[in-house]
C-alpha positions as CSV (number, residue, x, y, z in Angstrom):
1,M,153.5,64.7,105.6
2,K,155.8,67.9,104.7
3,K,153.9,69.5,106.7
4,L,153.3,67.4,109.8
5,M,157.4,66.8,109.8
6,M,158.0,70.8,109.6
7,V,155.3,70.9,112.7
8,S,157.4,67.9,114.6
9,V,160.5,69.6,114.1
10,V,160.1,72.7,115.1
11,A,157.5,71.3,118.3
12,V,161.4,69.0,119.4
13,L,163.6,71.5,118.5
14,G,162.4,74.9,119.9
15,F,164.1,75.9,122.9
16,A,162.4,77.7,125.5
17,G,164.3,80.7,127.0
18,E,166.9,81.1,123.7
19,A,168.3,84.0,122.5
20,A,167.9,86.0,119.9
21,A,168.4,84.1,117.0
22,T,169.4,84.6,113.2
23,P,167.9,82.4,110.5
24,T,170.5,81.2,107.8
25,G,168.3,80.2,105.4
26,L,168.5,77.0,103.9
27,R,172.6,75.6,104.1
28,K,173.7,72.3,102.5
29,I,175.3,70.7,105.2
30,L,179.5,70.2,103.7
31,N,179.7,67.6,106.8
32,M,179.2,67.1,110.2
33,G,180.5,65.2,113.2
34,C,180.6,64.6,117.0
35,E,183.7,64.2,119.7
36,T,183.9,60.8,121.4
37,D,185.0,62.6,124.8
38,R,183.0,65.5,125.2
39,N,179.5,66.7,124.4
40,I,180.4,68.6,120.8
41,C,178.8,67.9,117.6
42,W,179.7,70.3,114.6
43,V,177.9,70.7,111.4
44,D,179.6,72.3,108.5
45,V,177.5,74.5,106.0
46,S,177.5,75.9,102.8
47,G,177.1,79.7,102.2
48,A,178.4,82.8,104.3
49,A,179.4,82.8,108.0
50,V,176.7,83.7,110.8
51,G,176.8,83.8,114.6
52,P,177.9,87.3,116.3
53,A,181.0,88.5,115.2
54,G,183.4,87.2,117.7
55,C,182.4,83.3,116.7
56,S,180.7,83.7,112.9
57,S,181.6,80.9,111.2
58,T,180.1,78.3,109.0
59,S,181.2,75.4,111.5
60,L,178.3,75.3,114.3
61,R,178.2,73.9,117.1
62,F,175.7,71.9,119.1
63,S,175.4,69.7,122.2
64,P,174.4,66.4,122.1
65,A,174.0,66.1,125.7
66,S,170.4,66.7,126.2
67,T,166.8,64.5,124.2
68,N,166.6,68.1,121.9
69,G,170.5,68.0,121.2
70,K,169.3,64.0,120.3
71,S,166.8,64.8,118.3
72,I,169.0,67.3,116.1
73,L,171.6,65.3,116.0
74,S,169.2,62.9,114.6
75,L,167.4,65.2,112.2
76,L,170.9,66.6,110.7
77,T,172.3,63.5,110.1
78,G,169.2,62.3,108.0
79,A,169.1,65.8,106.1
80,F,172.8,65.3,106.2
81,L,172.7,61.6,104.0
82,A,169.5,62.1,102.3
83,G,171.7,65.5,100.9
84,K,168.3,67.9,102.0
85,E,169.1,71.8,102.7
86,V,168.5,72.8,106.6
87,N,167.6,76.2,107.7
88,F,169.7,77.1,111.5
89,E,168.6,79.6,113.5
90,V,172.0,80.4,114.9
91,N,172.2,83.0,118.2
92,T,173.3,85.9,117.8
93,T,174.4,86.9,121.1
94,T,176.6,84.1,122.7
95,C,179.0,81.8,121.2
96,F,179.3,78.0,122.0
97,A,180.5,78.0,125.7
98,E,183.1,74.7,125.1
99,Q,184.6,76.0,122.0
100,P,183.7,79.8,122.0
101,T,185.5,80.3,118.5
102,F,182.2,78.8,116.7
103,P,178.5,80.1,116.5
104,V,175.5,77.7,118.5
105,I,172.3,76.2,116.8
106,G,169.3,77.4,118.8
107,Y,167.1,75.4,116.3
108,I,166.8,74.0,113.0
109,N,164.2,73.8,110.3
110,F,163.2,71.8,107.1
111,I,161.3,73.6,104.9
């Protein structure tokens, strides 16, 4: 079942054409949420800051507007509530457009 879940997560959440991304390694989710007036969600993670030099942080951003974004929100909420760690692939070349001081999640996976 774990292997099926892993394959499903990668298949559903892999973004075609995504810019270069670097894995964070397994991280604990410390806090997460979404804004009600804009399509912006965040997840605060344990460990060292990640992302490009201009927006390196432990607070990662993504948009829940797309189907993939909704899937990420759902999966991260489940992981957060279950106390599971997540490996984030963070874009290494661009920052989150709507809040350019934060890195953007390319995709996630559970190990």
